[in-house]
C-alpha positions as CSV (number, residue, x, y, z in Angstrom):
1,M,119.5,84.2,103.1
2,R,119.3,81.3,100.6
3,K,116.3,79.2,99.9
4,R,115.6,76.2,97.7
5,A,112.9,76.2,95.1
6,T,111.7,73.8,92.4
7,V,111.7,75.2,88.8
8,V,108.2,74.3,87.6
9,N,108.7,75.7,84.1
10,V,111.0,78.2,82.4
11,S,111.1,80.3,79.2
12,R,113.3,83.0,77.9
13,S,111.1,85.6,79.5
14,G,110.4,84.1,82.9
15,A,109.8,81.1,85.2
16,R,107.4,79.6,87.6
17,L,109.0,78.5,90.9
18,R,107.6,76.4,93.8
19,G,108.7,76.6,97.4
20,L,109.3,80.3,98.0
21,D,106.6,81.6,100.3
22,H,108.5,84.7,101.4
23,V,108.5,86.4,98.0
24,K,105.9,89.1,97.2
25,R,104.7,90.6,93.9
26,G,107.1,93.3,92.8
27,D,110.1,91.9,94.7
28,K,113.3,92.3,92.7
29,L,115.4,89.2,92.5
30,Q,119.0,88.6,91.4
31,L,119.7,85.0,90.2
32,D,123.0,83.3,89.5
33,V,122.1,81.1,86.6
34,L,125.0,78.8,85.6
35,S,127.5,81.5,86.9
36,N,125.7,84.2,85.0
37,P,123.9,87.0,87.0
38,V,120.3,87.4,85.9
39,D,117.9,90.1,87.2
40,A,114.2,89.2,87.7
41,V,111.0,90.6,89.2
42,A,108.2,88.7,90.9
43,L,105.0,89.1,88.9
44,W,102.8,87.1,91.2
45,A,103.0,84.9,94.3
46,S,100.4,82.4,95.5
47,S,100.5,79.4,97.8
48,G,104.3,79.0,97.8
49,E,104.7,79.5,94.0
50,I,105.9,82.6,92.2
51,G,106.0,83.8,88.6
52,I,109.1,85.8,87.7
53,A,110.1,87.8,84.7
54,F,113.8,87.8,83.7
55,R,115.2,91.3,83.0
56,P,116.5,91.0,80.3
57,A,115.3,87.7,78.8
58,L,117.6,84.7,79.1
59,S,119.8,83.7,76.1
60,E,118.8,80.6,74.2
61,R,122.0,79.0,75.4
62,I,121.2,79.5,79.1
63,L,117.6,78.5,78.5
64,T,118.6,75.2,76.8
65,L,121.0,74.4,79.6
66,L,118.3,75.0,82.3
67,R,115.8,72.8,80.4
68,Q,118.4,70.1,80.1
69,G,118.9,70.2,83.8
70,H,122.5,71.6,83.9
71,C,121.8,73.8,86.9
72,G,124.9,73.0,88.9
73,P,125.7,70.5,91.6
74,Q,122.1,70.2,93.1
75,N,119.2,68.1,91.8
76,K,118.5,69.3,88.3
77,E,115.0,70.5,89.2
78,T,116.1,72.4,92.3
79,A,117.5,75.9,92.5
80,G,119.0,77.7,95.5
81,F,117.5,81.1,96.3
82,G,118.0,83.9,98.8
83,H,115.9,87.0,99.4
84,P,115.7,89.8,98.3
85,Y,118.4,88.9,95.8
86,P,118.1,85.1,95.2
87,E,120.7,83.0,93.5
88,M,120.0,80.1,91.3
89,H,122.6,77.4,90.8
């Protein structure tokens, strides 16, 4: 199942996402970030927002592309997610 979420902020070590009310603390996630698989874990979840930690941390190249909004064909602030292994485009 895929869901859409808004990337509120992102760093090499993690991100804050809005719009995912089905994710719980401790859930393991797998993201497809710019065609690169990235593992993450939910550190917290509250009122439709979650904080995730990337495992391992993102490379500077991927982080720069995400911050510049090169997240694929969707709106630059929107990412597609599924559960329990979300994908980010």
